[in-house]
N, CA, C and O atoms as a Tripos MOL2 file, in Angstrom:
@<TRIPOS>MOLECULE
protein
  292   291    73     0     0
PROTEIN
NO_CHARGES

@<TRIPOS>ATOM
      1 N           0.9400   -1.5430    0.2150 N.3       1 MET1
      2 CA         -0.0510    0.0890    0.1600 C.3       1 MET1
      3 C           0.8970    1.0320    0.0010 C.2       1 MET1
      4 O           1.9800    0.8410    0.5550 O.2       1 MET1
      5 N           0.6440    2.4840   -0.9480 N.am      2 VAL2
      6 CA          1.2520    3.8650   -0.6700 C.3       2 VAL2
      7 C           0.5920    4.8360    0.2220 C.2       2 VAL2
      8 O          -0.6020    4.7130    0.4940 O.2       2 VAL2
      9 N           1.0170    5.4000    0.4970 N.am      3 ARG3
     10 CA          1.2400    5.8720    2.0270 C.3       3 ARG3
     11 C           0.5700    7.3620    1.0780 C.2       3 ARG3
     12 O           0.8660    7.7860   -0.0390 O.2       3 ARG3
     13 N          -0.4910    7.8860    2.1790 N.am      4 ARG4
     14 CA         -0.8820    9.6050    0.3860 C.3       4 ARG4
     15 C           0.2740    9.7030    0.6510 C.2       4 ARG4
     16 O           1.0500    8.9680    1.2620 O.2       4 ARG4
     17 N           0.4520   11.3350   -0.1870 N.am      5 ASN5
     18 CA          0.8650   12.2630   -0.5630 C.3       5 ASN5
     19 C           2.4330   11.9500    0.3280 C.2       5 ASN5
     20 O           3.0120   12.5330    1.2440 O.2       5 ASN5
     21 N           2.8600   10.1300   -0.8890 N.am      6 SER6
     22 CA          3.7290    9.6390   -1.1960 C.3       6 SER6
     23 C           4.5860   10.3350   -1.7490 C.2       6 SER6
     24 O           5.7660   10.5530   -1.4760 O.2       6 SER6
     25 N           3.5560   10.8710   -3.0020 N.am      7 PHE7
     26 CA          4.4030   11.2670   -4.2680 C.3       7 PHE7
     27 C           4.4830   12.6000   -4.4020 C.2       7 PHE7
     28 O           4.7190   13.1310   -5.4870 O.2       7 PHE7
     29 N           4.2580   13.3770   -3.0950 N.am      8 ARG8
     30 CA          4.4000   15.5440   -2.6180 C.3       8 ARG8
     31 C           5.7870   15.8260   -3.3340 C.2       8 ARG8
     32 O           6.9360   15.6990   -2.9100 O.2       8 ARG8
     33 N           5.3830   16.1780   -4.3470 N.am      9 GLY9
     34 CA          6.4330   16.8160   -5.2550 C.3       9 GLY9
     35 C           7.6050   16.3600   -6.3860 C.2       9 GLY9
     36 O           8.4480   17.0260   -6.9870 O.2       9 GLY9
     37 N           7.1190   14.2440   -6.4070 N.am     10 LYS10
     38 CA          8.2970   14.7400   -6.5640 C.3      10 LYS10
     39 C           7.0890   14.5630   -8.5870 C.2      10 LYS10
     40 O           5.9020   14.7160   -8.8750 O.2      10 LYS10
     41 N           8.6880   14.0900   -9.5850 N.am     11 ARG11
     42 CA          8.2150   13.8520  -11.2840 C.3      11 ARG11
     43 C           7.4060   12.8580  -11.4160 C.2      11 ARG11
     44 O           6.9660   12.1840  -10.4840 O.2      11 ARG11
     45 N           7.2190   12.7460  -12.3180 N.am     12 VAL12
     46 CA          6.6280   11.0410  -12.3330 C.3      12 VAL12
     47 C           6.9660   10.9350  -14.3030 C.2      12 VAL12
     48 O           5.8350   11.3000  -14.6270 O.2      12 VAL12
     49 N           7.3550   10.8100  -15.0420 N.am     13 VAL13
     50 CA          6.4610    9.8190  -16.1590 C.3      13 VAL13
     51 C           5.7130    8.7370  -16.7400 C.2      13 VAL13
     52 O           5.9880    7.5590  -16.5120 O.2      13 VAL13
     53 N           4.8150    9.0960  -17.4510 N.am     14 LEU14
     54 CA          3.9180    7.8400  -16.6540 C.3      14 LEU14
     55 C           3.3040    7.5730  -19.1380 C.2      14 LEU14
     56 O           2.9640    8.2750  -20.0910 O.2      14 LEU14
     57 N           3.5080    6.5040  -18.8900 N.am     15 THR15
     58 CA          2.6330    6.6570  -20.9230 C.3      15 THR15
     59 C           1.7910    5.0540  -20.7130 C.2      15 THR15
     60 O           2.0010    3.9210  -20.2800 O.2      15 THR15
     61 N           1.0720    5.6170  -21.1450 N.am     16 GLY16
     62 CA         -0.3570    4.5370  -21.6110 C.3      16 GLY16
     63 C          -1.4770    5.4310  -20.4550 C.2      16 GLY16
     64 O          -2.3590    4.8790  -19.7960 O.2      16 GLY16
     65 N          -1.1430    6.9740  -20.4380 N.am     17 ALA17
     66 CA         -2.1720    7.0790  -19.5470 C.3      17 ALA17
     67 C          -3.4800    7.4580  -20.3670 C.2      17 ALA17
     68 O          -3.8000    8.6230  -20.1270 O.2      17 ALA17
     69 N          -4.3950    6.7770  -21.3290 N.am     18 SER18
     70 CA         -5.4140    8.2250  -22.4100 C.3      18 SER18
     71 C          -6.2950    7.0390  -21.5610 C.2      18 SER18
     72 O          -7.4590    7.3560  -21.3200 O.2      18 SER18
     73 N          -5.8890    5.8320  -21.1330 N.am     19 SER19
     74 CA         -7.2210    4.9550  -20.6060 C.3      19 SER19
     75 C          -7.0820    3.8290  -19.2660 C.2      19 SER19
     76 O          -6.0200    3.2680  -19.5360 O.2      19 SER19
     77 N          -7.3200    3.5420  -18.6660 N.am     20 GLY20
     78 CA         -7.8150    2.1230  -17.9200 C.3      20 GLY20
     79 C          -6.7030    2.5360  -16.6160 C.2      20 GLY20
     80 O          -6.7960    3.5330  -15.9010 O.2      20 GLY20
     81 N          -5.5330    1.3530  -16.5360 N.am     21 ILE21
     82 CA         -4.7330    1.5210  -15.4040 C.3      21 ILE21
     83 C          -4.3570    2.9990  -15.4590 C.2      21 ILE21
     84 O          -4.6360    3.7160  -14.4970 O.2      21 ILE21
     85 N          -3.3900    3.7710  -17.1400 N.am     22 GLY22
     86 CA         -2.5350    4.2790  -17.0280 C.3      22 GLY22
     87 C          -3.8330    5.7380  -16.4830 C.2      22 GLY22
     88 O          -3.1550    6.5430  -15.8430 O.2      22 GLY22
     89 N          -5.0440    6.1460  -16.5360 N.am     23 TRP23
     90 CA         -5.6730    6.9410  -15.8260 C.3      23 TRP23
     91 C          -5.8500    7.3660  -14.8870 C.2      23 TRP23
     92 O          -5.9840    8.4930  -14.4100 O.2      23 TRP23
     93 N          -5.8550    6.2010  -14.5140 N.am     24 TYR24
     94 CA         -6.4520    6.0320  -12.8310 C.3      24 TYR24
     95 C          -4.4860    6.1990  -12.0460 C.2      24 TYR24
     96 O          -4.3670    6.6970  -10.9270 O.2      24 TYR24
     97 N          -3.4890    5.8240  -12.6590 N.am     25 VAL25
     98 CA         -2.6310    6.0290  -12.0450 C.3      25 VAL25
     99 C          -2.3900    7.5250  -12.1640 C.2      25 VAL25
    100 O          -2.0430    8.2000  -11.1950 O.2      25 VAL25
    101 N          -2.5680    7.9860  -13.2890 N.am     26 ALA26
    102 CA         -1.6300    9.7740  -13.4750 C.3      26 ALA26
    103 C          -3.5870   10.0540  -12.6470 C.2      26 ALA26
    104 O          -3.2050   10.5120  -11.5700 O.2      26 ALA26
    105 N          -4.4360   10.0530  -12.5830 N.am     27 THR27
    106 CA         -4.8610   10.7790  -11.4400 C.3      27 THR27
    107 C          -4.9330   10.8540   -9.9670 C.2      27 THR27
    108 O          -5.0450   11.8340   -9.2300 O.2      27 THR27
    109 N          -4.8030    9.0460   -9.5950 N.am     28 GLN28
    110 CA         -4.1520    9.6690   -7.8730 C.3      28 GLN28
    111 C          -2.2460   10.4980   -8.1320 C.2      28 GLN28
    112 O          -1.4750   11.1310   -7.4120 O.2      28 GLN28
    113 N          -2.2400   10.2360   -8.8650 N.am     29 LEU29
    114 CA         -0.4240   10.9070   -8.8050 C.3      29 LEU29
    115 C          -0.3110   11.4640   -8.7960 C.2      29 LEU29
    116 O           0.8100   11.9400   -8.6160 O.2      29 LEU29
    117 N          -2.0050   12.4950   -9.0980 N.am     30 VAL30
    118 CA         -2.3440   14.1780   -9.5240 C.3      30 VAL30
    119 C          -2.5800   14.9850   -8.3400 C.2      30 VAL30
    120 O          -2.1780   16.1390   -8.1940 O.2      30 VAL30
    121 N          -3.8860   13.6830   -6.7240 N.am     31 GLN31
    122 CA         -4.7520   13.6350   -6.8000 C.3      31 GLN31
    123 C          -3.9840   14.1550   -5.2370 C.2      31 GLN31
    124 O          -4.3390   15.0010   -4.4170 O.2      31 GLN31
    125 N          -2.4250   12.9390   -5.2920 N.am     32 GLN32
    126 CA         -1.4180   12.7810   -4.3340 C.3      32 GLN32
    127 C          -0.1370   13.8690   -4.4590 C.2      32 GLN32
    128 O           0.8790   13.6540   -3.7980 O.2      32 GLN32
    129 N          -0.2290   15.0010   -5.3030 N.am     33 GLY33
    130 CA          0.5260   16.0050   -5.1900 C.3      33 GLY33
    131 C           1.7400   15.6850   -6.0590 C.2      33 GLY33
    132 O           2.5740   16.5860   -5.9850 O.2      33 GLY33
    133 N           2.0430   14.8240   -6.7450 N.am     34 ALA34
    134 CA          2.9930   14.6960   -7.8950 C.3      34 ALA34
    135 C           2.9970   15.2680   -9.1190 C.2      34 ALA34
    136 O           1.9210   15.5440   -9.6480 O.2      34 ALA34
    137 N           3.7860   15.4400   -9.5330 N.am     35 TYR35
    138 CA          3.4810   16.8490  -11.0640 C.3      35 TYR35
    139 C           4.4930   15.5550  -12.1210 C.2      35 TYR35
    140 O           5.6210   15.0660  -12.0530 O.2      35 TYR35
    141 N           3.1710   15.4150  -13.1300 N.am     36 VAL36
    142 CA          2.6590   14.0810  -13.8780 C.3      36 VAL36
    143 C           3.5250   14.5750  -15.9600 C.2      36 VAL36
    144 O           3.2480   15.7740  -15.9400 O.2      36 VAL36
    145 N           3.8980   14.4620  -16.7010 N.am     37 VAL37
    146 CA          4.7630   14.3390  -17.4250 C.3      37 VAL37
    147 C           3.5400   12.5100  -18.0420 C.2      37 VAL37
    148 O           3.4750   11.3890  -17.5380 O.2      37 VAL37
    149 N           2.9710   13.0180  -19.0440 N.am     38 CYS38
    150 CA          2.2100   11.6390  -19.1600 C.3      38 CYS38
    151 C           1.5880   11.4470  -21.2030 C.2      38 CYS38
    152 O           1.0660   12.1170  -22.0940 O.2      38 CYS38
    153 N           1.9710   10.4780  -21.0210 N.am     39 THR39
    154 CA          1.9160   10.5250  -22.8330 C.3      39 THR39
    155 C           0.8540    9.4120  -23.5000 C.2      39 THR39
    156 O           0.2330    8.8470  -22.5990 O.2      39 THR39
    157 N           0.5790    9.0720  -24.4790 N.am     40 ALA40
    158 CA         -0.1570    8.1410  -24.7650 C.3      40 ALA40
    159 C          -0.5710    8.8860  -26.1060 C.2      40 ALA40
    160 O          -0.3120   10.0630  -26.3570 O.2      40 ALA40
    161 N          -1.6210    7.5340  -27.3560 N.am     41 ARG41
    162 CA         -1.8460    7.8980  -28.6480 C.3      41 ARG41
    163 C          -2.6020    8.5870  -28.8360 C.2      41 ARG41
    164 O          -2.6010    9.2500  -29.8730 O.2      41 ARG41
    165 N          -3.6130    8.7100  -27.8410 N.am     42 ARG42
    166 CA         -5.3740    9.1080  -28.6650 C.3      42 ARG42
    167 C          -5.1830   10.7950  -27.4630 C.2      42 ARG42
    168 O          -5.7590   11.0710  -26.4110 O.2      42 ARG42
    169 N          -4.2890   11.4560  -28.1470 N.am     43 ALA43
    170 CA         -5.0080   12.8710  -27.8430 C.3      43 ALA43
    171 C          -5.6510   13.7430  -27.1570 C.2      43 ALA43
    172 O          -5.3960   14.5570  -26.2690 O.2      43 ALA43
    173 N          -7.3160   13.1070  -28.2740 N.am     44 ASP44
    174 CA         -8.0020   14.0180  -27.2910 C.3      44 ASP44
    175 C          -9.0060   13.2610  -25.4020 C.2      44 ASP44
    176 O          -9.7930   13.6770  -24.5510 O.2      44 ASP44
    177 N          -8.1360   11.8770  -25.7630 N.am     45 ARG45
    178 CA         -8.0050   11.6580  -24.6260 C.3      45 ARG45
    179 C          -7.0640   12.6150  -23.0990 C.2      45 ARG45
    180 O          -7.5500   13.4420  -22.3280 O.2      45 ARG45
    181 N          -5.9010   12.1680  -23.1390 N.am     46 LEU46
    182 CA         -5.3050   13.0760  -22.6620 C.3      46 LEU46
    183 C          -5.8850   14.5820  -22.0070 C.2      46 LEU46
    184 O          -5.6850   15.0870  -20.9030 O.2      46 LEU46
    185 N          -7.0410   15.2690  -23.7100 N.am     47 LYS47
    186 CA         -7.0840   16.9950  -23.4750 C.3      47 LYS47
    187 C          -8.4190   16.3840  -21.7610 C.2      47 LYS47
    188 O          -8.8290   16.9410  -20.7430 O.2      47 LYS47
    189 N          -8.5730   15.0990  -22.3630 N.am     48 GLN48
    190 CA        -10.0020   14.5940  -20.9420 C.3      48 GLN48
    191 C          -9.6290   14.1890  -20.2540 C.2      48 GLN48
    192 O         -10.5370   13.6790  -19.5980 O.2      48 GLN48
    193 N          -8.1560   13.8940  -19.5710 N.am     49 LEU49
    194 CA         -7.7330   13.4200  -18.6120 C.3      49 LEU49
    195 C          -7.0570   15.6990  -17.9180 C.2      49 LEU49
    196 O          -7.2540   16.4330  -16.9500 O.2      49 LEU49
    197 N          -6.4390   15.7380  -18.9940 N.am     50 ARG50
    198 CA         -6.2070   17.4720  -18.4960 C.3      50 ARG50
    199 C          -7.4080   17.0530  -17.5640 C.2      50 ARG50
    200 O          -7.4780   16.5940  -16.4240 O.2      50 ARG50
    201 N          -8.0070   17.2830  -18.2000 N.am     51 LEU51
    202 CA         -9.8030   18.5780  -17.8990 C.3      51 LEU51
    203 C         -10.5380   17.3420  -16.2940 C.2      51 LEU51
    204 O         -11.3630   17.6940  -15.4500 O.2      51 LEU51
    205 N          -9.9640   16.1970  -16.3850 N.am     52 ALA52
    206 CA        -10.2960   15.1500  -15.2050 C.3      52 ALA52
    207 C         -10.1820   15.5910  -13.8460 C.2      52 ALA52
    208 O         -10.9300   15.7020  -12.8750 O.2      52 ALA52
    209 N          -8.2670   15.9290  -14.2890 N.am     53 THR53
    210 CA         -7.5150   16.0090  -13.2550 C.3      53 THR53
    211 C          -7.2980   17.5800  -12.1990 C.2      53 THR53
    212 O          -6.7950   17.9300  -11.1310 O.2      53 THR53
    213 N          -8.2380   18.2690  -13.6350 N.am     54 GLY54
    214 CA         -8.6020   19.9600  -12.8000 C.3      54 GLY54
    215 C          -7.2630   20.3100  -12.7460 C.2      54 GLY54
    216 O          -7.0550   21.5220  -12.8090 O.2      54 GLY54
    217 N          -6.5980   19.8130  -12.6790 N.am     55 ASN55
    218 CA         -4.9510   20.2160  -13.0510 C.3      55 ASN55
    219 C          -4.2690   21.4620  -12.6210 C.2      55 ASN55
    220 O          -3.9290   22.4400  -13.2860 O.2      55 ASN55
    221 N          -4.0970   21.0950  -10.8310 N.am     56 PRO56
    222 CA         -3.6180   21.7170  -10.1460 C.3      56 PRO56
    223 C          -2.7490   22.0930  -10.4230 C.2      56 PRO56
    224 O          -1.9850   21.4140  -11.1090 O.2      56 PRO56
    225 N          -2.3170   23.8280   -9.8800 N.am     57 LEU57
    226 CA         -1.0750   23.9620  -10.7610 C.3      57 LEU57
    227 C           0.1860   23.6550  -11.5820 C.2      57 LEU57
    228 O           1.4090   23.6210  -11.4440 O.2      57 LEU57
    229 N          -0.7530   23.4520  -12.5010 N.am     58 LYS58
    230 CA         -0.1040   22.8660  -13.7130 C.3      58 LYS58
    231 C           0.3110   21.4850  -13.1840 C.2      58 LYS58
    232 O           1.0720   21.1670  -14.0980 O.2      58 LYS58
    233 N           0.3300   20.5640  -12.4270 N.am     59 ARG59
    234 CA          0.9320   19.8710  -12.3780 C.3      59 ARG59
    235 C           0.4360   18.2200  -13.1020 C.2      59 ARG59
    236 O           0.5230   17.2300  -12.3750 O.2      59 ARG59
    237 N          -0.0630   18.0750  -14.5400 N.am     60 LEU60
    238 CA         -0.1130   17.2770  -15.4080 C.3      60 LEU60
    239 C           0.2890   18.0930  -16.6200 C.2      60 LEU60
    240 O          -0.1590   19.1990  -16.9220 O.2      60 LEU60
    241 N           1.1060   17.4580  -17.2020 N.am     61 ILE61
    242 CA          1.5420   17.2030  -18.2120 C.3      61 ILE61
    243 C           1.0520   16.2100  -19.1760 C.2      61 ILE61
    244 O           1.1830   14.9960  -19.0200 O.2      61 ILE61
    245 N           0.2600   16.9950  -20.5710 N.am     62 ALA62
    246 CA         -0.4840   15.0280  -21.2440 C.3      62 ALA62
    247 C           0.3070   15.5950  -22.5310 C.2      62 ALA62
    248 O          -0.0720   16.7630  -22.4540 O.2      62 ALA62
    249 N           1.1000   15.5630  -23.5970 N.am     63 ILE63
    250 CA          2.0130   15.0750  -24.3850 C.3      63 ILE63
    251 C           1.6410   13.4150  -26.0000 C.2      63 ILE63
    252 O           2.0990   12.2740  -26.0680 O.2      63 ILE63
    253 N           0.5680   14.2540  -27.0240 N.am     64 PRO64
    254 CA         -0.2470   12.3010  -27.3280 C.3      64 PRO64
    255 C           1.2630   12.4890  -28.4250 C.2      64 PRO64
    256 O           1.6900   13.4620  -29.0460 O.2      64 PRO64
    257 N           1.8260   10.8790  -28.2640 N.am     65 GLY65
    258 CA          2.1540   10.0030  -29.2900 C.3      65 GLY65
    259 C           2.0760    8.7700  -29.0770 C.2      65 GLY65
    260 O           0.9160    8.3760  -28.9530 O.2      65 GLY65
    261 N           2.9800    7.8910  -28.9720 N.am     66 ASP66
    262 CA          3.7000    6.3420  -29.8240 C.3      66 ASP66
    263 C           4.7480    5.8990  -29.5400 C.2      66 ASP66
    264 O           5.3540    5.3010  -30.4290 O.2      66 ASP66
    265 N           5.2220    5.9950  -28.5050 N.am     67 ILE67
    266 CA          6.4610    4.7700  -28.2420 C.3      67 ILE67
    267 C           6.6620    4.1580  -28.5020 C.2      67 ILE67
    268 O           7.7090    3.6880  -28.0550 O.2      67 ILE67
    269 N           5.9030    3.3960  -29.5570 N.am     68 THR68
    270 CA          6.9080    1.6820  -30.2350 C.3      68 THR68
    271 C           6.9660    3.1270  -31.5720 C.2      68 THR68
    272 O           8.0110    2.8470  -32.1590 O.2      68 THR68
    273 N           6.5630    4.0370  -32.0630 N.am     69 ASP69
    274 CA          7.2970    4.5560  -33.1290 C.3      69 ASP69
    275 C           8.1850    5.5090  -33.0090 C.2      69 ASP69
    276 O           7.9880    6.5240  -32.3410 O.2      69 ASP69
    277 N           9.3400    5.2340  -33.7100 N.am     70 GLU70
    278 CA         10.4370    5.8650  -33.6320 C.3      70 GLU70
    279 C          10.4570    6.8460  -33.7780 C.2      70 GLU70
    280 O          11.2350    7.4020  -33.0020 O.2      70 GLU70
    281 N           9.6820    7.8540  -34.8210 N.am     71 ALA71
    282 CA          9.5120    9.3170  -34.9670 C.3      71 ALA71
    283 C           8.8890    9.7160  -33.5370 C.2      71 ALA71
    284 O           9.2080   10.8140  -33.0820 O.2      71 ALA71
    285 N           8.3990    9.2490  -33.1220 N.am     72 HIS72
    286 CA          7.9400   10.0340  -31.8490 C.3      72 HIS72
    287 C           8.9070   10.3010  -30.5410 C.2      72 HIS72
    288 O           8.8780   11.1640  -29.6640 O.2      72 HIS72
    289 N           9.8670    9.0600  -30.8230 N.am     73 ARG73
    290 CA         10.2140    9.1300  -29.4220 C.3      73 ARG73
    291 C          12.2140    9.8080  -29.1630 C.2      73 ARG73
    292 O          12.6830    9.9300  -28.0310 O.2      73 ARG73
@<TRIPOS>BOND
     1     1     2 1
     2     2     3 1
     3     3     4 2
     4     3     5 am
     5     5     6 1
     6     6     7 1
     7     7     8 2
     8     7     9 am
     9     9    10 1
    10    10    11 1
    11    11    12 2
    12    11    13 am
    13    13    14 1
    14    14    15 1
    15    15    16 2
    16    15    17 am
    17    17    18 1
    18    18    19 1
    19    19    20 2
    20    19    21 am
    21    21    22 1
    22    22    23 1
    23    23    24 2
    24    23    25 am
    25    25    26 1
    26    26    27 1
    27    27    28 2
    28    27    29 am
    29    29    30 1
    30    30    31 1
    31    31    32 2
    32    31    33 am
    33    33    34 1
    34    34    35 1
    35    35    36 2
    36    35    37 am
    37    37    38 1
    38    38    39 1
    39    39    40 2
    40    39    41 am
    41    41    42 1
    42    42    43 1
    43    43    44 2
    44    43    45 am
    45    45    46 1
    46    46    47 1
    47    47    48 2
    48    47    49 am
    49    49    50 1
    50    50    51 1
    51    51    52 2
    52    51    53 am
    53    53    54 1
    54    54    55 1
    55    55    56 2
    56    55    57 am
    57    57    58 1
    58    58    59 1
    59    59    60 2
    60    59    61 am
    61    61    62 1
    62    62    63 1
    63    63    64 2
    64    63    65 am
    65    65    66 1
    66    66    67 1
    67    67    68 2
    68    67    69 am
    69    69    70 1
    70    70    71 1
    71    71    72 2
    72    71    73 am
    73    73    74 1
    74    74    75 1
    75    75    76 2
    76    75    77 am
    77    77    78 1
    78    78    79 1
    79    79    80 2
    80    79    81 am
    81    81    82 1
    82    82    83 1
    83    83    84 2
    84    83    85 am
    85    85    86 1
    86    86    87 1
    87    87    88 2
    88    87    89 am
    89    89    90 1
    90    90    91 1
    91    91    92 2
    92    91    93 am
    93    93    94 1
    94    94    95 1
    95    95    96 2
    96    95    97 am
    97    97    98 1
    98    98    99 1
    99    99   100 2
   100    99   101 am
   101   101   102 1
   102   102   103 1
   103   103   104 2
   104   103   105 am
   105   105   106 1
   106   106   107 1
   107   107   108 2
   108   107   109 am
   109   109   110 1
   110   110   111 1
   111   111   112 2
   112   111   113 am
   113   113   114 1
   114   114   115 1
   115   115   116 2
   116   115   117 am
   117   117   118 1
   118   118   119 1
   119   119   120 2
   120   119   121 am
   121   121   122 1
   122   122   123 1
   123   123   124 2
   124   123   125 am
   125   125   126 1
   126   126   127 1
   127   127   128 2
   128   127   129 am
   129   129   130 1
   130   130   131 1
   131   131   132 2
   132   131   133 am
   133   133   134 1
   134   134   135 1
   135   135   136 2
   136   135   137 am
   137   137   138 1
   138   138   139 1
   139   139   140 2
   140   139   141 am
   141   141   142 1
   142   142   143 1
   143   143   144 2
   144   143   145 am
   145   145   146 1
   146   146   147 1
   147   147   148 2
   148   147   149 am
   149   149   150 1
   150   150   151 1
   151   151   152 2
   152   151   153 am
   153   153   154 1
   154   154   155 1
   155   155   156 2
   156   155   157 am
   157   157   158 1
   158   158   159 1
   159   159   160 2
   160   159   161 am
   161   161   162 1
   162   162   163 1
   163   163   164 2
   164   163   165 am
   165   165   166 1
   166   166   167 1
   167   167   168 2
   168   167   169 am
   169   169   170 1
   170   170   171 1
   171   171   172 2
   172   171   173 am
   173   173   174 1
   174   174   175 1
   175   175   176 2
   176   175   177 am
   177   177   178 1
   178   178   179 1
   179   179   180 2
   180   179   181 am
   181   181   182 1
   182   182   183 1
   183   183   184 2
   184   183   185 am
   185   185   186 1
   186   186   187 1
   187   187   188 2
   188   187   189 am
   189   189   190 1
   190   190   191 1
   191   191   192 2
   192   191   193 am
   193   193   194 1
   194   194   195 1
   195   195   196 2
   196   195   197 am
   197   197   198 1
   198   198   199 1
   199   199   200 2
   200   199   201 am
   201   201   202 1
   202   202   203 1
   203   203   204 2
   204   203   205 am
   205   205   206 1
   206   206   207 1
   207   207   208 2
   208   207   209 am
   209   209   210 1
   210   210   211 1
   211   211   212 2
   212   211   213 am
   213   213   214 1
   214   214   215 1
   215   215   216 2
   216   215   217 am
   217   217   218 1
   218   218   219 1
   219   219   220 2
   220   219   221 am
   221   221   222 1
   222   222   223 1
   223   223   224 2
   224   223   225 am
   225   225   226 1
   226   226   227 1
   227   227   228 2
   228   227   229 am
   229   229   230 1
   230   230   231 1
   231   231   232 2
   232   231   233 am
   233   233   234 1
   234   234   235 1
   235   235   236 2
   236   235   237 am
   237   237   238 1
   238   238   239 1
   239   239   240 2
   240   239   241 am
   241   241   242 1
   242   242   243 1
   243   243   244 2
   244   243   245 am
   245   245   246 1
   246   246   247 1
   247   247   248 2
   248   247   249 am
   249   249   250 1
   250   250   251 1
   251   251   252 2
   252   251   253 am
   253   253   254 1
   254   254   255 1
   255   255   256 2
   256   255   257 am
   257   257   258 1
   258   258   259 1
   259   259   260 2
   260   259   261 am
   261   261   262 1
   262   262   263 1
   263   263   264 2
   264   263   265 am
   265   265   266 1
   266   266   267 1
   267   267   268 2
   268   267   269 am
   269   269   270 1
   270   270   271 1
   271   271   272 2
   272   271   273 am
   273   273   274 1
   274   274   275 1
   275   275   276 2
   276   275   277 am
   277   277   278 1
   278   278   279 1
   279   279   280 2
   280   279   281 am
   281   281   282 1
   282   282   283 1
   283   283   284 2
   284   283   285 am
   285   285   286 1
   286   286   287 1
   287   287   288 2
   288   287   289 am
   289   289   290 1
   290   290   291 1
   291   291   292 2
@<TRIPOS>SUBSTRUCTURE
     1 MET1         2 RESIDUE 1 A MET
     2 VAL2         6 RESIDUE 1 A VAL
     3 ARG3        10 RESIDUE 1 A ARG
     4 ARG4        14 RESIDUE 1 A ARG
     5 ASN5        18 RESIDUE 1 A ASN
     6 SER6        22 RESIDUE 1 A SER
     7 PHE7        26 RESIDUE 1 A PHE
     8 ARG8        30 RESIDUE 1 A ARG
     9 GLY9        34 RESIDUE 1 A GLY
    10 LYS10       38 RESIDUE 1 A LYS
    11 ARG11       42 RESIDUE 1 A ARG
    12 VAL12       46 RESIDUE 1 A VAL
    13 VAL13       50 RESIDUE 1 A VAL
    14 LEU14       54 RESIDUE 1 A LEU
    15 THR15       58 RESIDUE 1 A THR
    16 GLY16       62 RESIDUE 1 A GLY
    17 ALA17       66 RESIDUE 1 A ALA
    18 SER18       70 RESIDUE 1 A SER
    19 SER19       74 RESIDUE 1 A SER
    20 GLY20       78 RESIDUE 1 A GLY
    21 ILE21       82 RESIDUE 1 A ILE
    22 GLY22       86 RESIDUE 1 A GLY
    23 TRP23       90 RESIDUE 1 A TRP
    24 TYR24       94 RESIDUE 1 A TYR
    25 VAL25       98 RESIDUE 1 A VAL
    26 ALA26      102 RESIDUE 1 A ALA
    27 THR27      106 RESIDUE 1 A THR
    28 GLN28      110 RESIDUE 1 A GLN
    29 LEU29      114 RESIDUE 1 A LEU
    30 VAL30      118 RESIDUE 1 A VAL
    31 GLN31      122 RESIDUE 1 A GLN
    32 GLN32      126 RESIDUE 1 A GLN
    33 GLY33      130 RESIDUE 1 A GLY
    34 ALA34      134 RESIDUE 1 A ALA
    35 TYR35      138 RESIDUE 1 A TYR
    36 VAL36      142 RESIDUE 1 A VAL
    37 VAL37      146 RESIDUE 1 A VAL
    38 CYS38      150 RESIDUE 1 A CYS
    39 THR39      154 RESIDUE 1 A THR
    40 ALA40      158 RESIDUE 1 A ALA
    41 ARG41      162 RESIDUE 1 A ARG
    42 ARG42      166 RESIDUE 1 A ARG
    43 ALA43      170 RESIDUE 1 A ALA
    44 ASP44      174 RESIDUE 1 A ASP
    45 ARG45      178 RESIDUE 1 A ARG
    46 LEU46      182 RESIDUE 1 A LEU
    47 LYS47      186 RESIDUE 1 A LYS
    48 GLN48      190 RESIDUE 1 A GLN
    49 LEU49      194 RESIDUE 1 A LEU
    50 ARG50      198 RESIDUE 1 A ARG
    51 LEU51      202 RESIDUE 1 A LEU
    52 ALA52      206 RESIDUE 1 A ALA
    53 THR53      210 RESIDUE 1 A THR
    54 GLY54      214 RESIDUE 1 A GLY
    55 ASN55      218 RESIDUE 1 A ASN
    56 PRO56      222 RESIDUE 1 A PRO
    57 LEU57      226 RESIDUE 1 A LEU
    58 LYS58      230 RESIDUE 1 A LYS
    59 ARG59      234 RESIDUE 1 A ARG
    60 LEU60      238 RESIDUE 1 A LEU
    61 ILE61      242 RESIDUE 1 A ILE
    62 ALA62      246 RESIDUE 1 A ALA
    63 ILE63      250 RESIDUE 1 A ILE
    64 PRO64      254 RESIDUE 1 A PRO
    65 GLY65      258 RESIDUE 1 A GLY
    66 ASP66      262 RESIDUE 1 A ASP
    67 ILE67      266 RESIDUE 1 A ILE
    68 THR68      270 RESIDUE 1 A THR
    69 ASP69      274 RESIDUE 1 A ASP
    70 GLU70      278 RESIDUE 1 A GLU
    71 ALA71      282 RESIDUE 1 A ALA
    72 HIS72      286 RESIDUE 1 A HIS
    73 ARG73      290 RESIDUE 1 A ARG
């Protein structure tokens, strides 16, 4: 079990954040005070993620891209 606020002030890079486990982890990290840079292929879902978190203090940066595509790395 992760202690509440154990991510406060930490910086996290998260892939696959547009749905499922990635979405959940991103929202939890932001709620715990982490600064999150997340990526996923679906730009529309990343925009929804930013809106869903409320993005307090600009804690979430969403970058659309496909890490399996050489051009996006």
